[in-house]
PATI-704298 format. One record per residue: chain; x, y, z of N, C-alpha, C, O in turn. Coordinates in Angstrom, 3 decimals. Layout:
(A; (X; Y; Z); (X; Y; Z); (X; Y; Z); (X; Y; Z))
...
***
This chain:
(A; (-12.757; -36.783; -15.787); (-13.595; -36.512; -14.479); (-15.060; -36.947; -14.656); (-15.648; -37.543; -13.753))
(A; (-15.654; -36.635; -15.855); (-16.964; -36.930; -16.139); (-17.206; -38.329; -16.060); (-18.199; -38.729; -15.451))
(A; (-16.291; -39.244; -16.690); (-16.451; -40.598; -16.688); (-16.128; -41.104; -15.309); (-16.924; -41.835; -14.720))
(A; (-15.009; -40.745; -14.789); (-14.549; -41.310; -13.383); (-15.615; -41.128; -12.267); (-15.856; -42.004; -11.437))
(A; (-16.215; -39.956; -12.312); (-17.138; -39.562; -11.088); (-18.524; -39.653; -11.544); (-19.413; -39.298; -10.770))
(A; (-18.837; -40.123; -12.809); (-20.131; -40.339; -13.238); (-20.980; -39.119; -13.046); (-22.032; -39.118; -12.405))
(A; (-20.402; -37.981; -13.701); (-21.148; -36.681; -13.635); (-22.211; -36.683; -14.666); (-21.903; -36.771; -15.855))
(A; (-23.531; -36.583; -14.256); (-24.564; -36.593; -15.211); (-24.839; -35.191; -15.907); (-25.148; -35.162; -17.098))
(A; (-24.736; -34.134; -15.223); (-24.994; -32.730; -15.874); (-23.674; -32.198; -16.314); (-23.037; -31.391; -15.637))
(A; (-23.291; -32.649; -17.422); (-21.988; -32.327; -17.969); (-21.870; -30.851; -18.284); (-20.829; -30.254; -18.012))
(A; (-22.899; -30.242; -18.846); (-23.052; -28.812; -19.213); (-22.815; -27.974; -17.959); (-21.991; -27.061; -18.009))
(A; (-23.502; -28.235; -16.818); (-23.399; -27.566; -15.569); (-21.942; -27.653; -15.081); (-21.362; -26.658; -14.646))
(A; (-21.387; -28.816; -15.158); (-19.969; -29.092; -14.756); (-19.056; -28.250; -15.442); (-18.136; -27.697; -14.840))
(A; (-19.259; -28.105; -16.745); (-18.448; -27.252; -17.565); (-18.560; -25.773; -17.040); (-17.554; -25.077; -16.904))
(A; (-19.736; -25.355; -16.773); (-19.993; -24.004; -16.427); (-19.224; -23.786; -14.918); (-18.534; -22.797; -14.670))
(A; (-19.438; -24.736; -14.099); (-18.666; -24.715; -12.767); (-17.170; -24.651; -12.911); (-16.463; -23.915; -12.222))
(A; (-16.699; -25.515; -13.903); (-15.221; -25.471; -14.139); (-14.849; -24.091; -14.624); (-13.860; -23.563; -14.115))
(A; (-15.498; -23.481; -15.505); (-15.160; -22.165; -16.008); (-15.078; -21.065; -14.906); (-14.162; -20.243; -14.890))
(A; (-16.049; -21.092; -14.016); (-15.998; -20.320; -12.890); (-14.746; -20.491; -11.994); (-14.148; -19.523; -11.526))
(A; (-14.393; -21.750; -11.789); (-13.242; -21.995; -10.976); (-12.028; -21.504; -11.722); (-11.197; -20.854; -11.088))
(A; (-11.838; -21.748; -13.003); (-10.773; -21.279; -13.802); (-10.603; -19.823; -13.715); (-9.483; -19.335; -13.561))
(A; (-11.751; -19.050; -13.815); (-11.754; -17.626; -13.671); (-11.267; -17.167; -12.300); (-10.903; -16.002; -12.139))
(A; (-11.255; -18.026; -11.346); (-10.876; -17.663; -9.984); (-9.458; -18.044; -9.680); (-9.000; -17.767; -8.571))
(A; (-8.710; -18.675; -10.599); (-7.244; -18.992; -10.489); (-6.469; -17.834; -9.794); (-6.487; -16.682; -10.228))
(A; (-5.779; -18.228; -8.671); (-5.016; -17.245; -8.081); (-5.846; -16.448; -6.941); (-5.282; -15.717; -6.127))
(A; (-7.115; -16.645; -6.965); (-8.029; -15.873; -6.069); (-8.859; -16.878; -5.144); (-8.406; -17.984; -4.854))
(A; (-9.961; -16.476; -4.751); (-10.623; -17.298; -3.753); (-11.883; -17.905; -4.363); (-12.546; -17.323; -5.222))
(A; (-12.179; -19.134; -3.858); (-13.392; -19.851; -4.259); (-14.219; -20.217; -3.028); (-13.680; -20.821; -2.100))
(A; (-15.424; -19.897; -2.988); (-16.203; -20.212; -1.956); (-17.521; -20.942; -2.362); (-18.241; -20.510; -3.262))
(A; (-17.780; -21.998; -1.697); (-19.009; -22.904; -2.034); (-20.271; -22.097; -1.915); (-21.173; -22.214; -2.745))
(A; (-20.342; -21.284; -0.894); (-21.549; -20.547; -0.587); (-21.723; -19.514; -1.674); (-22.832; -19.403; -2.197))
(A; (-20.712; -18.746; -2.059); (-20.895; -17.776; -3.167); (-21.224; -18.437; -4.537); (-22.021; -17.917; -5.318))
(A; (-20.571; -19.616; -4.798); (-20.845; -20.214; -6.039); (-22.426; -20.783; -5.972); (-23.177; -20.684; -6.942))
(A; (-22.779; -21.312; -4.859); (-24.263; -21.628; -4.790); (-25.153; -20.482; -4.901); (-26.200; -20.620; -5.534))
(A; (-24.869; -19.390; -4.373); (-25.683; -18.249; -4.380); (-25.737; -17.663; -5.857); (-26.777; -17.150; -6.271))
(A; (-24.549; -17.753; -6.672); (-24.577; -17.361; -7.916); (-25.417; -18.224; -8.776); (-26.211; -17.709; -9.563))
(A; (-25.296; -19.439; -8.679); (-26.081; -20.416; -9.515); (-27.618; -20.233; -9.201); (-28.411; -20.142; -10.137))
(A; (-28.029; -20.180; -7.933); (-29.395; -19.861; -7.555); (-29.920; -18.590; -8.239); (-31.054; -18.560; -8.719))
(A; (-29.056; -17.509; -8.280); (-29.486; -16.277; -8.909); (-29.768; -16.516; -10.454); (-30.564; -15.821; -11.086))
(A; (-29.094; -17.487; -10.960); (-29.455; -17.866; -12.319); (-30.655; -18.847; -12.562); (-31.082; -19.170; -13.671))
(A; (-31.132; -19.270; -11.343); (-32.276; -20.276; -11.367); (-31.880; -21.689; -11.566); (-32.659; -22.548; -11.978))
(A; (-30.546; -21.912; -11.233); (-29.945; -23.311; -11.240); (-29.835; -23.724; -9.800); (-29.120; -23.085; -9.029))
(A; (-30.492; -24.728; -9.431); (-30.414; -25.232; -8.170); (-29.549; -26.489; -8.007); (-29.993; -27.590; -8.334))
(A; (-28.257; -26.324; -7.480); (-27.527; -27.507; -7.217); (-27.090; -27.376; -5.646); (-26.843; -26.299; -5.102))
(A; (-27.040; -28.528; -5.071); (-26.725; -28.347; -3.663); (-25.268; -27.988; -3.411); (-24.412; -28.161; -4.278))
(A; (-25.000; -27.480; -2.196); (-23.657; -27.175; -1.767); (-22.819; -28.423; -1.763); (-21.632; -28.374; -2.083))
(A; (-23.387; -29.492; -1.425); (-22.649; -30.759; -1.469); (-22.216; -31.132; -2.818); (-21.097; -31.613; -2.994))
(A; (-23.090; -30.927; -3.844); (-22.664; -31.216; -5.157); (-21.507; -30.297; -5.649); (-20.535; -30.689; -6.295))
(A; (-21.734; -29.106; -5.279); (-20.495; -28.050; -5.712); (-19.316; -28.498; -4.976); (-18.270; -28.589; -5.619))
(A; (-19.309; -28.816; -3.641); (-18.266; -29.246; -2.952); (-17.605; -30.508; -3.574); (-16.391; -30.619; -3.745))
(A; (-18.480; -31.394; -3.875); (-17.949; -32.589; -4.603); (-17.090; -32.303; -5.886); (-15.987; -32.787; -6.140))
(A; (-17.832; -31.403; -6.661); (-17.067; -31.085; -7.860); (-15.714; -30.428; -7.616); (-14.756; -30.676; -8.348))
(A; (-15.642; -29.622; -6.628); (-14.347; -29.028; -6.344); (-13.369; -30.073; -5.760); (-12.154; -29.922; -5.886))
(A; (-13.851; -31.022; -5.188); (-12.959; -32.141; -4.617); (-12.493; -33.004; -5.850); (-11.345; -33.438; -5.950))
(A; (-13.456; -33.208; -6.750); (-13.068; -33.953; -7.995); (-11.928; -33.227; -8.671); (-10.993; -33.900; -9.103))
(A; (-11.924; -31.944; -8.796); (-10.910; -31.221; -9.471); (-9.563; -31.374; -8.748); (-8.527; -31.539; -9.392))
(A; (-9.581; -31.321; -7.451); (-8.491; -31.429; -6.583); (-7.936; -32.934; -6.672); (-6.714; -33.058; -6.756))
(A; (-8.646; -33.958; -6.661); (-8.310; -35.243; -6.717); (-7.759; -35.687; -8.142); (-6.966; -36.620; -8.271))
(A; (-8.244; -34.948; -9.179); (-7.675; -35.170; -10.498); (-6.415; -34.431; -10.753); (-5.927; -34.405; -11.883))
(A; (-5.830; -33.783; -9.663); (-4.744; -32.910; -9.830); (-4.740; -31.804; -10.893); (-3.779; -31.487; -11.593))
(A; (-5.949; -31.277; -10.903); (-6.218; -30.103; -11.890); (-5.978; -28.853; -11.129); (-5.455; -27.889; -11.688))
(A; (-6.372; -28.816; -9.740); (-6.246; -27.562; -8.996); (-5.590; -27.980; -7.601); (-5.554; -29.154; -7.234))
(A; (-5.117; -27.004; -6.915); (-4.775; -27.037; -5.525); (-5.675; -26.193; -4.760); (-5.840; -25.045; -5.172))
(A; (-6.246; -26.550; -3.776); (-7.090; -25.634; -2.842); (-6.220; -25.402; -1.669); (-5.761; -26.353; -1.037))
(A; (-5.978; -24.174; -1.355); (-5.239; -23.731; -0.304); (-6.153; -23.152; 0.805); (-6.825; -22.165; 0.506))
(A; (-6.242; -23.633; 1.980); (-7.122; -23.310; 3.150); (-6.447; -22.140; 3.833); (-5.245; -21.910; 3.705))
(A; (-7.308; -21.380; 4.594); (-6.818; -20.390; 5.251); (-6.106; -20.951; 6.546); (-6.566; -21.924; 7.143))
(A; (-5.038; -20.336; 6.925); (-4.248; -20.771; 8.060); (-5.038; -20.428; 9.329); (-5.596; -19.336; 9.445))
(A; (-5.078; -21.334; 10.239); (-5.735; -21.216; 11.481); (-5.462; -22.308; 12.486); (-4.940; -23.360; 12.116))
(A; (-5.792; -22.098; 13.733); (-5.428; -22.943; 14.740); (-6.647; -23.814; 15.135); (-6.485; -24.697; 15.977))
(A; (-7.832; -23.613; 14.583); (-9.094; -24.544; 14.935); (-9.567; -25.018; 13.558); (-9.412; -24.363; 12.527))
(A; (-10.149; -26.202; 13.635); (-10.762; -26.604; 12.400); (-11.982; -25.811; 11.912); (-12.211; -25.664; 10.711))
(A; (-12.728; -25.324; 12.845); (-13.833; -24.402; 12.510); (-13.250; -23.111; 11.774); (-13.742; -22.690; 10.727))
(A; (-12.306; -22.600; 12.324); (-11.733; -21.474; 11.858); (-11.190; -21.582; 10.322); (-11.173; -20.634; 9.537))
(A; (-10.775; -22.829; 10.051); (-10.304; -23.052; 8.690); (-11.291; -23.419; 7.721); (-11.321; -22.859; 6.625))
(A; (-12.188; -24.415; 8.078); (-13.207; -24.938; 7.262); (-14.371; -23.871; 6.714); (-14.939; -24.035; 5.634))
(A; (-14.618; -22.851; 7.535); (-15.627; -21.851; 7.124); (-15.152; -20.727; 6.226); (-15.893; -19.813; 5.864))
(A; (-13.850; -20.842; 5.877); (-13.221; -19.649; 5.050); (-13.191; -20.085; 3.495); (-13.149; -21.275; 3.180))
(A; (-13.212; -19.164; 2.654); (-12.943; -19.446; 1.242); (-11.626; -20.110; 1.120); (-10.778; -19.968; 2.001))
(A; (-11.419; -20.829; 0.063); (-10.121; -21.470; -0.190); (-9.439; -20.648; -1.409); (-10.159; -20.102; -2.245))
(A; (-8.138; -20.583; -1.476); (-7.545; -19.950; -2.668); (-7.326; -21.185; -3.622); (-6.938; -22.284; -3.228))
(A; (-7.608; -20.881; -4.854); (-7.503; -21.902; -5.919); (-6.381; -21.560; -6.862); (-6.261; -20.470; -7.420))
(A; (-5.525; -22.645; -6.997); (-4.452; -22.577; -8.128); (-4.475; -23.810; -8.927); (-4.737; -24.926; -8.478))
(A; (-4.137; -23.485; -10.324); (-4.075; -24.750; -11.188); (-2.764; -25.457; -10.866); (-1.850; -24.810; -10.355))
(A; (-2.638; -26.658; -11.119); (-1.398; -27.447; -10.990); (-0.461; -26.982; -12.119); (0.738; -26.814; -11.901))
(A; (-1.000; -26.781; -13.294); (-0.165; -26.278; -14.424); (-0.525; -24.864; -14.724); (-1.662; -24.563; -15.086))
(A; (0.485; -23.946; -14.570); (0.260; -22.484; -14.796); (-0.276; -22.219; -16.187); (-0.784; -21.127; -16.443))
(A; (-0.181; -23.192; -17.109); (-0.611; -22.898; -18.449); (-2.191; -22.825; -18.499); (-2.775; -22.372; -19.483))
(A; (-2.776; -23.248; -17.498); (-4.244; -23.171; -17.391); (-4.691; -21.836; -17.059); (-5.895; -21.594; -17.140))
(A; (-3.839; -20.896; -16.677); (-4.346; -19.582; -16.347); (-4.945; -18.919; -17.674); (-4.347; -18.951; -18.750))
(A; (-6.184; -18.317; -17.481); (-6.726; -17.712; -18.603); (-6.137; -16.345; -18.851); (-5.987; -15.942; -20.005))
(A; (-5.789; -15.595; -17.767); (-4.952; -14.281; -17.807); (-3.565; -14.668; -17.609); (-3.259; -15.412; -16.677))
(A; (-2.722; -14.220; -18.409); (-1.335; -14.704; -18.241); (-0.619; -13.553; -17.435); (0.145; -12.758; -17.983))
(A; (-0.911; -13.525; -16.142); (-0.356; -12.583; -15.237); (0.694; -13.323; -14.471); (0.449; -14.323; -13.797))
(A; (1.890; -12.777; -14.609); (3.183; -13.472; -13.979); (2.991; -13.602; -12.522); (3.227; -14.708; -12.035))
(A; (2.587; -12.617; -11.727); (2.498; -12.726; -10.263); (1.613; -13.927; -9.834); (2.096; -14.731; -9.036))
(A; (0.346; -14.109; -10.306); (-0.479; -15.126; -9.796); (0.061; -16.566; -10.419); (-0.219; -17.642; -9.889))
(A; (0.775; -16.458; -11.471); (1.363; -17.692; -11.987); (2.586; -18.117; -11.057); (2.772; -19.301; -10.779))
(A; (3.360; -17.160; -10.619); (4.420; -17.404; -9.742); (3.792; -17.983; -8.370); (4.355; -18.928; -7.818))
(A; (2.716; -17.456; -7.868); (2.129; -17.967; -6.696); (1.670; -19.363; -6.873); (1.850; -20.210; -5.999))
(A; (1.082; -19.608; -7.988); (0.745; -20.977; -8.299); (1.852; -22.010; -8.213); (1.715; -23.084; -7.627))
(A; (3.036; -21.595; -8.874); (4.209; -22.438; -8.794); (4.639; -22.682; -7.407); (5.018; -23.799; -7.053))
(A; (4.591; -21.643; -6.587); (4.989; -21.854; -5.212); (4.128; -22.750; -4.414); (4.607; -23.550; -3.611))
(A; (2.681; -22.607; -4.658); (1.684; -23.572; -4.072); (1.972; -24.994; -4.401); (1.994; -25.900; -3.568))
(A; (2.206; -25.132; -5.756); (2.594; -26.559; -6.256); (3.865; -27.124; -5.491); (3.860; -28.248; -4.991))
(A; (4.889; -26.318; -5.439); (6.068; -26.693; -4.814); (5.955; -27.054; -3.339); (6.532; -28.043; -2.886))
(A; (5.212; -26.248; -2.599); (4.859; -26.435; -1.161); (4.131; -27.823; -1.086); (4.421; -28.640; -0.212))
(A; (3.225; -28.040; -1.988); (2.421; -29.371; -1.880); (3.398; -30.484; -2.194); (3.397; -31.514; -1.521))
(A; (4.228; -30.295; -3.203); (5.192; -31.318; -3.552); (6.228; -31.648; -2.425); (6.714; -32.775; -2.328))
(A; (6.539; -30.647; -1.598); (7.427; -30.800; -0.495); (6.698; -31.482; 0.783); (7.319; -31.881; 1.768))
(A; (5.372; -31.554; 0.634); (4.661; -32.195; 1.621); (4.525; -31.342; 3.005); (4.482; -31.837; 4.131))
(A; (4.472; -30.096; 2.716); (4.459; -29.078; 3.935); (2.993; -28.689; 4.270); (2.140; -28.681; 3.382))
(A; (2.724; -28.387; 5.482); (1.496; -27.962; 5.962); (1.480; -26.390; 5.843); (2.247; -25.678; 6.491))
(A; (0.552; -25.919; 4.971); (0.655; -24.515; 4.713); (-0.893; -23.935; 4.395); (-1.816; -24.685; 4.078))
(A; (-1.010; -22.655; 4.514); (-2.261; -22.005; 4.216); (-1.957; -20.561; 4.001); (-0.815; -20.135; 4.174))
(A; (-2.996; -19.755; 3.611); (-2.909; -18.426; 3.420); (-3.475; -17.734; 4.668); (-4.251; -18.310; 5.431))
(A; (-3.082; -16.565; 4.828); (-3.568; -15.779; 6.057); (-4.157; -14.404; 5.586); (-3.458; -13.603; 4.964))
(A; (-5.435; -14.167; 5.896); (-5.987; -12.832; 5.651); (-6.639; -12.377; 6.910); (-7.561; -13.001; 7.434))
(A; (-6.140; -11.284; 7.376); (-6.662; -10.538; 8.474); (-6.920; -9.156; 8.236); (-5.948; -8.459; 7.943))
(A; (-8.026; -8.640; 8.305); (-8.434; -7.227; 8.120); (-7.867; -6.793; 6.807); (-8.259; -7.361; 5.787))
(A; (-7.015; -5.877; 6.742); (-6.588; -5.232; 5.443); (-5.199; -5.893; 4.980); (-4.532; -5.264; 4.158))
(A; (-4.793; -6.945; 5.389); (-3.574; -7.489; 4.915); (-3.678; -8.991; 4.738); (-4.508; -9.644; 5.371))
(A; (-2.854; -9.525; 3.897); (-2.859; -10.928; 3.612); (-1.392; -11.399; 3.290); (-0.608; -10.713; 2.634))
(A; (-1.102; -12.627; 3.812); (0.220; -13.290; 3.583); (-0.178; -14.577; 2.656); (-1.053; -15.388; 2.958))
(A; (0.570; -14.613; 1.553); (0.274; -15.627; 0.615); (0.244; -17.104; 1.187); (-0.702; -17.866; 0.990))
(A; (1.318; -17.414; 1.880); (1.514; -18.693; 2.419); (2.113; -18.545; 3.818); (3.113; -17.851; 4.002))
(A; (1.488; -19.210; 4.813); (2.050; -19.469; 6.178); (2.447; -20.892; 6.208); (1.573; -21.757; 6.149))
(A; (3.735; -21.209; 6.296); (4.123; -22.608; 6.456); (4.268; -23.016; 7.977); (5.039; -22.442; 8.747))
(A; (3.495; -24.007; 8.308); (3.385; -24.254; 9.683); (4.350; -25.391; 10.093); (3.986; -26.567; 10.123))
(A; (5.561; -24.992; 10.399); (6.634; -25.880; 10.886); (7.525; -25.069; 11.763); (7.360; -23.850; 11.819))
(A; (8.421; -25.639; 12.425); (9.478; -24.828; 13.173); (10.747; -24.613; 12.502); (11.415; -25.562; 12.093))
(A; (11.118; -23.365; 12.370); (10.340; -22.211; 12.684); (9.337; -21.902; 11.512); (9.541; -22.160; 10.326))
(A; (8.218; -21.304; 12.046); (7.085; -20.946; 11.084); (7.639; -20.019; 10.035); (8.475; -19.171; 10.346))
(A; (7.180; -20.160; 8.752); (7.606; -19.370; 7.715); (6.472; -18.591; 7.071); (5.411; -19.153; 6.802))
(A; (6.693; -17.231; 6.807); (5.713; -16.498; 6.252); (6.159; -16.015; 4.847); (7.162; -15.310; 4.739))
(A; (5.432; -16.383; 3.781); (5.906; -16.097; 2.411); (4.953; -15.174; 1.643); (3.745; -15.413; 1.630))
(A; (5.479; -14.125; 1.003); (4.743; -13.333; 0.034); (5.426; -13.688; -1.320); (6.615; -13.994; -1.406))
(A; (4.571; -13.618; -2.360); (5.134; -13.896; -3.672); (4.780; -12.682; -4.610); (3.611; -12.305; -4.695))
(A; (5.740; -12.102; -5.276); (5.610; -10.894; -6.061); (6.434; -10.950; -7.339); (7.546; -11.479; -7.340))
(A; (5.938; -10.452; -8.339); (6.632; -10.352; -9.660); (7.380; -9.034; -9.477); (6.825; -8.009; -9.872))
(A; (8.605; -8.965; -8.907); (9.363; -7.841; -8.770); (10.811; -8.098; -9.089); (11.294; -9.162; -8.701))
(A; (11.542; -7.262; -9.737); (12.868; -7.442; -10.073); (13.750; -6.211; -9.435); (14.973; -6.161; -9.571))
(A; (13.068; -5.328; -8.799); (13.880; -4.204; -8.134); (13.073; -3.979; -6.754); (11.908; -4.337; -6.582))
(A; (13.791; -3.399; -5.902); (13.346; -3.164; -4.487); (12.217; -2.214; -4.608); (11.185; -2.489; -3.996))
(A; (12.276; -1.117; -5.326); (11.270; -0.104; -5.390); (9.982; -0.643; -6.160); (8.999; 0.093; -6.245))
(A; (9.975; -1.833; -6.684); (8.831; -2.442; -7.372); (7.909; -3.176; -6.365); (6.717; -3.372; -6.603))
(A; (8.501; -3.552; -5.280); (7.738; -4.288; -4.300); (6.876; -3.424; -3.536); (7.339; -2.457; -2.930))
(A; (5.579; -3.729; -3.526); (4.575; -2.989; -2.861); (4.855; -3.041; -1.317); (5.112; -4.092; -0.730))
(A; (4.783; -1.821; -0.716); (5.093; -1.790; 0.667); (4.150; -2.671; 1.577); (4.484; -3.154; 2.658))
(A; (2.832; -2.812; 0.926); (1.986; -3.795; 1.717); (2.524; -5.238; 1.905); (2.216; -5.939; 2.868))
(A; (3.323; -5.608; 0.943); (3.878; -7.030; 1.093); (4.770; -7.081; 2.269); (4.654; -8.048; 3.021))
(A; (5.680; -6.133; 2.537); (6.520; -6.002; 3.668); (5.747; -5.853; 4.991); (6.064; -6.497; 5.992))
(A; (4.691; -4.955; 4.961); (3.914; -4.527; 6.161); (3.092; -5.832; 6.570); (2.930; -6.109; 7.759))
(A; (2.617; -6.565; 5.618); (1.864; -7.865; 5.878); (2.783; -8.878; 6.689); (2.390; -9.488; 7.683))
(A; (3.995; -8.975; 6.165); (4.931; -9.909; 6.744); (5.349; -9.455; 8.220); (5.454; -10.276; 9.132))
(A; (5.565; -8.168; 8.375); (5.788; -7.684; 9.762); (4.625; -7.812; 10.679); (4.792; -8.165; 11.846))
(A; (3.475; -7.544; 10.201); (2.201; -7.618; 11.042); (2.025; -9.153; 11.394); (1.746; -9.476; 12.549))
(A; (2.186; -10.084; 10.408); (1.894; -11.496; 10.716); (2.883; -12.013; 11.789); (2.516; -12.783; 12.676))
(A; (4.163; -11.554; 11.673); (5.190; -11.880; 12.571); (4.933; -11.375; 13.986); (5.337; -11.975; 14.981))
(A; (4.252; -10.261; 14.019); (3.786; -9.793; 15.500); (2.676; -10.614; 15.976); (2.608; -11.008; 17.140))
(A; (1.788; -10.880; 15.059); (0.498; -11.736; 15.473); (0.712; -13.151; 15.822); (0.123; -13.657; 16.777))
(A; (1.589; -13.851; 15.032); (1.664; -15.251; 15.197); (3.051; -15.658; 15.838); (3.267; -16.825; 16.167))
(A; (3.977; -14.655; 16.001); (5.252; -14.877; 16.604); (6.299; -14.889; 15.455); (5.998; -15.136; 14.287))
(A; (7.541; -14.603; 15.882); (8.598; -14.466; 14.918); (8.855; -15.813; 14.240); (8.761; -16.874; 14.857))
(A; (9.160; -15.737; 13.037); (9.601; -16.828; 12.136); (10.486; -16.371; 11.020); (11.237; -15.405; 11.156))
(A; (10.399; -17.056; 9.935); (11.211; -16.746; 8.758); (10.169; -15.935; 7.871); (9.132; -16.450; 7.456))
(A; (10.523; -14.676; 7.629); (9.723; -13.900; 6.695); (10.353; -13.759; 5.320); (11.477; -13.262; 5.251))
(A; (9.775; -14.123; 4.308); (10.356; -14.146; 3.022); (9.568; -13.558; 1.966); (8.344; -13.585; 2.092))
(A; (10.115; -12.998; 0.879); (9.384; -12.446; -0.279); (10.054; -13.210; -1.386); (11.261; -13.098; -1.601))
(A; (9.276; -13.973; -2.074); (9.688; -14.742; -3.235); (9.462; -13.693; -4.484); (8.338; -13.253; -4.729))
(A; (10.536; -13.355; -5.195); (10.519; -12.364; -6.274); (10.851; -12.957; -7.588); (11.186; -14.141; -7.620))
(A; (10.792; -12.231; -8.720); (11.309; -12.766; -9.931); (12.765; -12.896; -10.007); (13.209; -13.957; -10.444))
(A; (13.566; -11.980; -9.649); (15.039; -12.119; -9.619); (15.820; -11.285; -8.562); (17.050; -11.309; -8.511))
(A; (15.019; -10.520; -7.692); (15.564; -9.792; -6.704); (16.059; -10.574; -5.549); (15.347; -11.498; -5.155))
(A; (17.252; -10.316; -4.912); (17.783; -11.160; -3.841); (18.307; -10.067; -2.890); (18.884; -9.061; -3.301))
(A; (18.075; -10.323; -1.633); (18.616; -9.495; -0.612); (17.867; -9.592; 0.732); (17.087; -10.513; 0.974))
(A; (18.147; -8.586; 1.601); (17.477; -8.562; 2.883); (17.060; -7.117; 3.327); (17.748; -6.143; 3.022))
(A; (15.996; -7.024; 4.005); (15.632; -5.628; 4.440); (14.993; -6.010; 5.863); (14.676; -7.163; 6.155))
(A; (14.846; -4.945; 6.680); (14.297; -5.017; 7.935); (13.126; -3.997; 8.060); (13.354; -2.800; 7.883))
(A; (11.855; -4.453; 8.368); (10.714; -3.656; 8.539); (10.160; -3.921; 9.981); (9.833; -5.044; 10.365))
(A; (10.086; -2.801; 10.734); (9.552; -2.851; 12.150); (10.311; -3.940; 12.935); (9.700; -4.618; 13.761))
(A; (11.574; -4.120; 12.710); (12.450; -5.133; 13.468); (12.211; -6.463; 13.002); (12.615; -7.405; 13.683))
(A; (11.588; -6.664; 11.896); (11.467; -7.961; 11.278); (12.356; -8.153; 10.119); (12.262; -7.377; 9.168))
(A; (13.209; -9.112; 10.112); (14.166; -9.215; 8.901); (13.446; -10.056; 7.859); (12.938; -11.147; 8.121))
(A; (13.433; -9.500; 6.699); (12.742; -10.169; 5.593); (13.699; -10.442; 4.488); (14.388; -9.541; 4.009))
(A; (13.752; -11.699; 4.072); (14.701; -12.149; 3.061); (13.904; -12.143; 1.655); (12.744; -12.542; 1.546))
(A; (14.673; -11.646; 0.613); (14.122; -11.650; -0.704); (14.814; -12.688; -1.602); (16.023; -12.618; -1.824))
(A; (14.083; -13.587; -2.083); (14.733; -14.790; -2.747); (14.139; -14.986; -4.235); (12.932; -15.192; -4.364))
(A; (14.887; -14.929; -5.222); (14.244; -15.346; -6.557); (13.616; -16.513; -6.591); (14.069; -17.448; -5.931))
(A; (12.468; -16.665; -7.363); (11.657; -17.869; -7.456); (12.510; -19.075; -7.881); (12.368; -20.177; -7.352))
(A; (13.419; -18.824; -8.875); (14.183; -20.128; -9.315); (15.070; -20.568; -8.333); (15.272; -21.777; -8.218))
(A; (15.681; -19.688; -7.543); (16.511; -20.071; -6.444); (15.754; -20.885; -5.347); (16.190; -21.927; -4.857))
(A; (14.617; -20.314; -5.031); (13.784; -20.897; -4.057); (13.366; -22.375; -4.429); (13.348; -23.298; -3.615))
(A; (13.038; -22.476; -5.738); (12.514; -23.777; -6.146); (13.633; -24.780; -6.152); (13.370; -25.967; -5.963))
(A; (14.954; -24.347; -6.372); (16.206; -25.304; -6.275); (16.436; -25.735; -4.963); (16.967; -26.828; -4.771))
(A; (16.061; -24.921; -3.925); (16.409; -25.209; -2.549); (15.612; -26.465; -2.009); (16.023; -27.121; -1.051))
(A; (14.435; -26.756; -2.693); (13.605; -27.954; -2.304); (14.133; -29.164; -2.759); (13.555; -30.222; -2.511))
***
């Protein structure tokens, strides 16, 4: 990337990359990165930071997942979730975020239009915008009682807010169905979901 994009401040780029890597599975915001660097006395424009993030994406080092929304403004002004293309790049070997990353990569590979949805106190990992719309949570669970109730509630609430669709929880190896607030939720093991594509 340094050679391809003629990055002059390599030391700064390495620091930027480290911050992005520490955010894998979480959110990255150009404004917050800019504020952080300014607090250290480092002045880099938001445009430079945005370009660096784009370089990482173009080099297939990361996937940037935008917030799901119906207007461009609603989508562009929100932080993006960042996942590595290769789960080996995770600094913390947490299975849940690594599974989420594998799902993000597979959704990209399938060419689907998708984003995350975060409203108030709940989040849905992926909203796949097709007919029927699909709402997906990813969790490292192998038994029903291990799944956090928030995962189910978020799927039920987003189904009410955006309209019924397919509600799915991708698990480690749990398979089955449940109904929450009248919403049928399918549980599918990650390996099986990957083979469906």
